[in-house]
C-alpha positions in Angstrom: 4.5 68.9 3.5 6.1 69.0 0.2 9.3 67.3 -0.9 10.8 70.6 -1.1 9.9 71.7 2.4 11.3 68.0 3.5 14.7 68.2 1.7 15.3 71.3 3.1 14.5 70.5 6.6 17.4 67.8 8.1 15.4 66.9 11.2 12.5 65.6 9.1 14.5 63.6 7.0 16.5 62.2 10.0 12.7 61.1 11.2 11.9 59.5 8.1 15.4 57.5 8.0 14.6 56.5 11.7 11.2 55.6 11.1 11.8 53.8 7.6 14.6 51.7 9.7 12.7 50.8 12.0 9.6 49.9 10.2 12.2 47.5 7.9 13.6 45.7 11.5 9.7 45.3 12.6 8.7 43.6 9.2 12.0 41.4 9.1 12.0 40.5 12.5 7.9 39.7 12.5 7.4 38.1 9.1 10.1 35.7 10.4 8.4 34.7 13.4 5.3 34.6 12.0 6.4 32.1 9.4 8.2 30.4 12.1 5.0 30.1 14.5 2.6 28.9 11.9 4.9 26.2 10.1 2.3 23.5 11.6 -1.4 23.3 11.3 -3.9 24.1 12.8 -1.9 27.6 13.5 -1.2 28.2 9.6 -4.3 29.4 9.9 -3.6 32.4 11.6 -0.7 33.1 8.8 -2.4 35.7 7.0 -4.4 37.8 10.3 -0.5 37.8 11.6 1.3 39.3 8.8 -1.2 42.1 8.5 -0.8 42.9 12.1 2.9 43.0 11.8 2.0 45.3 8.9 0.1 47.8 11.1 2.7 47.4 13.5 5.1 48.6 11.5 3.3 51.4 10.5 2.6 52.7 13.6 6.0 52.8 14.7 6.8 54.8 11.2 4.2 56.9 12.5 5.5 57.5 16.0 8.9 58.2 14.5 7.5 61.0 12.1 4.6 62.7 13.5 4.9 65.2 10.8 4.5 63.3 7.9 1.3 62.1 8.5 -1.7 63.7 6.4 -4.8 64.8 9.4 -6.9 63.5 7.0 -5.9 59.9 6.8 -6.2 59.2 10.6 -9.5 58.1 10.6 -8.5 55.4 7.8 -5.4 54.6 9.6 -7.6 53.9 13.1 -9.7 51.5 10.7 -7.1 49.4 9.5 -5.5 48.9 13.0 -9.1 48.0 14.3 -9.7 45.9 11.5 -6.6 44.1 11.6 -7.3 43.4 15.4 -10.2 42.0 14.7 -9.5 40.0 11.6 -6.7 38.5 14.0 -9.3 37.8 16.7 -11.7 36.0 14.7 -9.1 33.5 13.3 -8.1 32.8 16.3 -11.6 31.9 18.0 -11.9 29.7 14.7 -8.8 27.9 15.5 -9.4 27.8 19.4 -13.3 27.0 18.9 -12.8 24.4 15.9 -9.3 22.8 16.2 -8.9 22.4 20.0 -12.4 22.5 21.5 -14.8 20.8 18.8 -11.6 18.4 17.7 -11.8 16.9 21.0 -15.3 16.3 21.4 -16.3 15.3 18.0 -14.5 12.5 15.3 -15.1 15.3 12.4 -14.5 18.7 11.8 -16.6 21.3 10.1 -15.6 21.9 6.3 -12.9 23.9 5.5 -15.0 26.1 3.2 -17.7 26.3 6.0 -15.3 27.9 8.2 -13.7 30.0 5.5 -17.3 31.6 4.5 -18.4 32.0 8.1 -15.1 34.1 8.3 -15.5 36.2 5.0 -19.1 37.1 6.1 -17.7 37.9 9.7 -15.1 40.2 8.1 -17.3 41.9 5.9 -19.9 42.8 8.5 -17.2 44.0 10.5 -15.6 46.2 8.1 -19.0 47.7 7.2 -19.5 48.7 10.8 -16.2 50.3 11.1 -17.2 52.5 7.7 -19.9 53.5 9.0 -18.8 54.0 13.1 -15.6 55.3 12.8 -15.5 56.8 8.9 -19.3 57.8 9.0 -20.0 56.5 5.5 -23.8 56.1 4.8 -24.1 52.7 3.7 -27.3 52.6 1.9 -25.7 53.8 -1.5 -23.1 51.2 -0.9 -25.6 47.8 -0.1 -28.4 49.2 -3.3 -24.8 49.5 -5.4 -23.8 45.7 -4.4 -27.3 44.3 -5.1 -27.2 45.8 -8.6 -23.5 44.4 -8.9 -24.5 41.2 -7.2 -27.1 40.3 -10.1 -24.8 41.1 -12.8 -22.4 39.1 -11.1 -24.6 36.5 -10.9 -25.4 36.6 -14.8 -21.6 36.9 -15.6 -20.3 34.5 -13.4 -22.9 31.9 -13.6 -20.4 28.5 -13.9 -18.3 30.1 -10.9 -21.1 30.4 -8.7 -22.5 26.9 -9.6 -18.8 25.4 -8.7 -18.7 27.4 -5.6 -22.4 26.2 -4.5 -21.5 22.5 -5.7 -17.9 22.8 -3.5 -20.1 24.1 -0.7 -22.5 21.2 -0.8 -19.7 18.6 -1.1 -17.8 20.0 1.7 -21.1 19.9 4.1 -22.0 16.5 3.0 -18.6 14.5 2.8 -18.8 12.4 0.2 -15.1 12.1 0.3 -12.1 13.5 2.1 -8.5 14.5 1.2 -6.7 11.0 0.8 -9.9 9.1 -0.8 -9.6 7.0 -3.6 -12.7 7.5 -5.7 -14.2 7.2 -8.9 -15.9 10.1 -10.7 -17.1 8.8 -13.8 -15.2 6.7 -15.7 -11.8 7.8 -14.0 -10.6 7.2 -11.1 -8.2 8.8 -8.6 -6.9 10.0 -5.2 -8.7 13.1 -3.5 -5.2 15.3 -3.4 -7.2 19.1 -2.7 -10.7 20.3 -2.2 -11.3 23.8 -3.3 -13.8 26.0 -3.9 -13.6 26.0 -7.6 -12.7 22.0 -8.1 -11.2 19.2 -6.8 -7.5 17.8 -7.8 -7.1 14.3 -8.3 -4.1 11.9 -8.6 -5.5 9.9 -11.2 -4.3 5.9 -10.7 -3.5 4.8 -14.1 -1.8 7.6 -15.4 0.1 8.9 -12.6 -1.1 12.5 -12.9 -3.6 15.0 -11.5 -6.5 15.9 -13.1 -8.6 19.1 -11.7 -12.6 18.6 -11.9 -15.0 21.6 -11.4 -17.0 21.0 -8.3 -20.4 21.6 -10.5 -19.0 18.7 -12.7 -18.7 16.1 -9.8 -21.8 17.0 -8.4 -23.6 15.8 -11.6 -21.6 12.0 -11.8 -21.8 9.4 -10.1 -19.6 8.9 -7.2 -18.3 5.5 -5.4 -15.5 6.2 -2.7 -13.3 3.1 -2.1 -12.3 4.3 1.3 -15.9 4.9 3.2 -17.6 3.8 5.4 -14.4 1.8 6.0 -11.2 1.0 4.5 -12.0 -2.6 3.5 -12.4 -3.1 -0.2 -13.9 -6.1 -2.2 -12.5 -7.6 -5.2 -13.4 -10.4 -7.4 -12.4 -12.4 -10.4 -14.1 -15.6 -12.2 -11.7 -19.0 -13.1 -12.7 -21.4 -15.3 -12.0 -24.7 -14.3 -12.5 -28.5 -16.1 -15.0 -29.9 -15.4 -12.7 -33.0 -14.3 -11.8 -31.1 -11.3 -13.7 -31.6 -8.2 -15.3 -28.1 -7.2 -14.2 -29.0 -3.4 -10.5 -29.4 -4.7 -10.1 -26.6 -6.4 -11.4 -24.1 -3.7 -8.8 -25.8 -1.3 -6.3 -24.8 -3.8 -7.9 -21.2 -4.9 -7.9 -20.7 -0.9 -4.4 -22.0 -0.7 -3.1 -18.9 -3.0 -4.1 -16.0 -0.4 -2.0 -17.2 2.4 1.2 -16.1 0.8 -0.2 -13.0 -0.2 0.5 -9.5 1.7 -1.9 -6.6 1.7 -5.2 -9.2 1.7 -7.8 -8.6 4.7 -7.0 -11.2 7.6 -10.5 -10.4 9.1 -12.4 -10.6 6.3 -11.1 -14.1 4.7 -11.5 -14.7 0.7 -13.8 -16.5 -0.5 -14.7 -19.3 -3.3 -17.7 -20.4 -4.9 -19.1 -22.3 -7.5 -20.8 -19.3 -9.9 -22.3 -21.5 -12.6 -21.6 -24.3 -15.4 -20.5 -22.5 -18.4 -20.6 -24.5 -21.9 -16.7 -25.2 -21.4 -16.1 -24.9 -18.0 -17.3 -24.8 -14.3 -16.9 -20.8 -13.8 -15.7 -20.5 -9.8 -16.2 -16.8 -8.4 -13.1 -16.0 -6.2 -13.5 -12.9 -4.0 -11.4 -11.3 -1.4 -11.0 -7.8 0.6 -7.9 -5.4 1.0 -7.3 -2.0 2.8 -5.1 -0.3 0.8 -7.1 0.1 -2.8 -3.3 2.0 -4.4 -2.5 -1.6 -4.2 -5.4 -3.1 -5.6 -3.8 -3.8 -9.4 -0.5 -5.3 -7.5 -2.5 -7.4 -5.3 -5.2 -8.7 -8.1 -2.4 -9.5 -10.4 -0.5 -11.8 -7.6 -3.7 -13.7 -7.1 -3.9 -14.2 -10.7 -0.4 -15.4 -11.3 -0.7 -17.4 -8.0 -3.7 -18.9 -9.4 -1.8 -20.3 -12.2 0.9 -21.8 -10.6 -1.1 -23.4 -8.3 -3.5 -25.0 -10.7 -0.2 -26.0 -12.8 1.2 -27.5 -9.7 -1.9 -29.1 -8.9 -2.8 -30.7 -12.5 -5.9 -28.4 -12.6 -6.8 -27.6 -15.9 -8.3 -24.0 -17.4 -9.7 -24.6 -20.7 -10.8 -21.8 -22.9 -12.6 -22.4 -26.5 -9.6 -21.5 -28.4 -8.4 -22.5 -31.6 -5.2 -23.1 -32.8 -3.7 -23.8 -36.0 0.3 -25.3 -36.3 1.8 -25.7 -39.0 4.3 -28.0 -39.3 7.0 -30.1 -41.7 6.6 -33.3 -40.0 4.3 -35.2 -37.6 5.0 -35.7 -34.1 5.2 -39.6 -33.5 5.2 -41.8 -30.4 8.7 -42.2 -30.8 9.2 -38.8 -30.3 7.1 -38.5 -27.4 8.4 -41.7 -25.9 12.2 -40.1 -26.6 11.3 -36.8 -25.1 10.5 -39.0 -22.2 13.5 -40.9 -21.9 15.2 -37.3 -22.0 13.5 -36.0 -18.9 14.1 -39.1 -16.7 17.8 -38.9 -17.6 17.5 -35.4 -16.5 15.7 -36.2 -13.3 18.2 -39.4 -12.8 21.2 -37.2 -13.1 19.9 -34.4 -10.7 18.8 -36.9 -7.7 22.2 -38.2 -8.3 24.0 -34.7 -7.6 21.8 -35.1 -4.4 24.3 -36.3 -1.4 21.2 -37.5 0.7 20.6 -40.0 -2.6 24.0 -40.5 -3.7 23.3 -43.9 -1.6 20.4 -45.1 -3.5 21.5 -47.9 -5.9 21.3 -47.1 -9.9 18.3 -48.9 -10.1 16.1 -47.0 -7.3 17.4 -43.8 -8.3 16.2 -44.7 -11.7 12.7 -46.2 -10.1 12.6 -42.6 -7.6 13.2 -40.3 -11.0 9.6 -41.9 -12.5 7.9 -41.4 -8.9 9.0 -37.6 -8.6 6.5 -34.9 -9.6 8.1 -32.1 -11.0 6.0 -28.4 -9.6 6.8 -24.9 -10.6 6.2 -22.5 -7.8 6.4 -18.2 -8.7 8.6 -16.0 -6.6 7.3 -15.2 -3.2 5.6 -18.8 -2.7 6.3 -20.2 0.6 6.5 -24.5 -0.1 6.8 -25.4 3.5 6.0 -23.6 6.8 7.8 -24.1 10.0 5.8 -26.3 12.4 3.2 -27.6 10.0 3.3 -31.4 9.3 4.3 -32.9 6.1 5.5 -36.4 4.6 6.9 -34.9 1.2 10.8 -33.8 0.0 12.0 -31.3 -2.1 14.7 -30.8 -4.6 15.4 -27.6 -6.4 15.6 -28.3 -10.0 15.7 -24.2 -10.9 15.6 -21.5 -9.2 16.4 -20.4 -5.4 15.0 -20.6 -2.2 15.2 -19.0 1.1 15.4 -21.2 4.3 14.1 -19.1 7.5 13.8 -20.3 11.5 11.7 -18.7 14.1 8.9 -17.7 11.5 6.3 -19.0 13.5 6.8 -16.9 16.5 6.9 -13.4 14.4 10.2 -13.1 14.6 11.7 -15.2 11.6 15.5 -15.0 10.3 17.1 -16.1 7.0 19.6 -19.3 7.8 20.7 -20.2 4.2 20.1 -19.8 0.5 19.7 -23.1 -1.4 19.9 -23.5 -5.2 19.8 -25.9 -7.8 20.7 -29.4 -6.8 20.0 -28.8 -3.1 16.9 -30.6 -1.0 15.1 -29.6 2.2 12.2 -31.4 3.9 13.7 -35.0 4.3 13.0 -35.5 8.1 9.0 -35.3 7.6 9.4 -37.6 4.4 11.6 -39.7 6.6 10.1 -39.6 10.1 7.0 -37.4 9.5 8.3 -34.9 11.5 7.0 -31.5 11.7 8.8 -29.1 9.6 11.8 -27.3 11.1 12.0 -24.4 8.9 10.0 -22.0 6.7 10.9 -22.3 2.8 10.2 -19.2 1.0 11.0 -19.8 -3.5 13.3 -16.4 -3.9 12.7 -16.4 -7.9 10.6 -18.6 -10.5 11.6 -22.1 -9.5 11.2 -25.7 -10.4 10.9 -27.9 -8.1 10.8 -31.9 -7.6 8.5 -33.3 -5.2 9.0 -36.9 -3.6 6.0 -38.0 -1.5 5.9 -40.7 1.3 4.3 -43.5 -1.3 7.5 -43.1 -4.0 9.9 -43.4 -1.3 7.6 -46.2 0.5 8.5 -48.5 -2.4 11.8 -47.8 -2.5 12.6 -48.9 1.3 10.0 -52.3 0.6 12.3 -53.1 -2.2 15.7 -51.9 -1.0 15.4 -52.2 3.0 19.4 -51.8 3.1 18.6 -47.9 1.5 16.9 -47.2 5.4 20.4 -47.8 7.3 22.1 -45.9 4.7 20.0 -43.0 4.6 19.8 -42.8 8.3 24.0 -43.4 8.5 24.0 -40.0 5.9 21.0 -38.1 7.6 22.3 -38.4 11.1 26.0 -37.3 10.4 24.5 -34.3 8.6 22.2 -33.3 11.3 25.2 -33.6 14.0 27.8 -31.9 11.9 24.9 -28.9 11.9 24.7 -28.9 15.3 27.9 -28.7 16.4 28.6 -25.9 12.9 25.5 -23.8 15.0 27.3 -24.5 18.5 31.1 -23.7 17.9 32.2 -27.4 19.1 34.1 -30.2 18.3 32.5 -32.9 15.8 30.6 -35.8 17.4 32.4 -39.0 17.6 32.0 -42.2 15.9 29.8 -43.8 18.9 27.4 -40.7 19.6 26.9 -41.0 15.6 26.2 -44.6 15.5 23.6 -44.4 18.3 21.9 -41.2 16.5 21.7 -43.4 13.4 20.1 -46.4 15.2 17.7 -43.6 16.4 17.0 -42.4 13.4 16.7 -45.4 11.0 14.1 -46.9 14.4 11.9 -44.0 13.3 12.3 -44.2 10.1 10.9 -48.1 10.1 7.9 -47.2 12.4 7.1 -44.3 10.0 7.0 -46.3 6.5 5.9 -49.4 8.6 8.8 -51.7 7.6 
């Protein structure tokens, strides 16, 4: 059938238009259905055979509408295409049912994707050659002979590609890592994003970029997998501490740092051990374990920061053999040191006077207390006191902010207040030895004044009347706070006096007055 004959035959034109329209409609509907049906794994693996099936169905419909336009010589090839599409879809469907539904329910690990693809491709080629032999009557001997020669030529021309392919097969069979694992290949650390026949794509941790390494190169490198055989990953640092600090005290202070660092494993507890006696310090090895390698730098930073602040609070020195030369215009005299101490004492005394609980103290007692308090730095996120723990110290915020939460011991904590400079907390534990009634966490780098039981006892012994004034002030604060929480009236004078007398008895008993 030539084009002039087609143009002169209106019936054939109508058949061509009807067949084309029907084929296009089937293509649109079929592609849409396939796309919707294969959006999620494992059905996504059926996408290509289903698309081929849709094309074949469209061709069959087109042939039904236009039987006179089909060349008889093409019918065997058309038959091969139909049979191959059925075989293609059947093999893929068996692959999905066998691996993703049967094996997945009985085994923890599935066969590597590249191995599944190689088996399927070999099956496709075998089925296609059989169709050529049976349906078309092709003699496969020349094809096989030619393919052998081409294989030799391709082997020399594609040595590197074939090496990457074979290395990819080895990597997928041995499975030294999987998609999502953090690994170190050579001097690069990255997360495995995609594994193909030729190369593996990593997301580099340091640069947050992608790195593609051929499989052949990976097979030659030392590989460290940070996520296998388990997600638990150990980290360690060495810390030098002055010889004057007892080792058990150093270990206790360092281990307390990990209580407030999220991400550190609670199944494998941190460890601290003496590593060596150096020429300028005792070297301690600090080890901890995490389950999310992606956060290892952040957690290590929090550990370093926490140890520095903890050592500064506890007066533990980190000695280093550093030589620093200072050039000054004048020498710092003892008078300068004394003046600096007086200024610091004046600052602390003024801060103590601004605290309502301490405002009842005499000026002499305030100055005595200012000389006994300790100034301690606290880093952001550090828990100062925990609800339910024992304590005998009292804290005043000189700089920074802190959050007060209740219910943290039960796992359902809620914030009830935010404290700023000039506010205090922990007074009940200081005066009566009661357990902490709330958890206080520092919201930003802060400076706190710490008053302990020994320092406060000296003031109470020297000024017995101070205990009475403190009990009255503290009882009034507690009753007003309870009335505000209950949304009720303020307590009467008799109730306040009774609570003050009870609190005074507890204070005297706790301080042995």
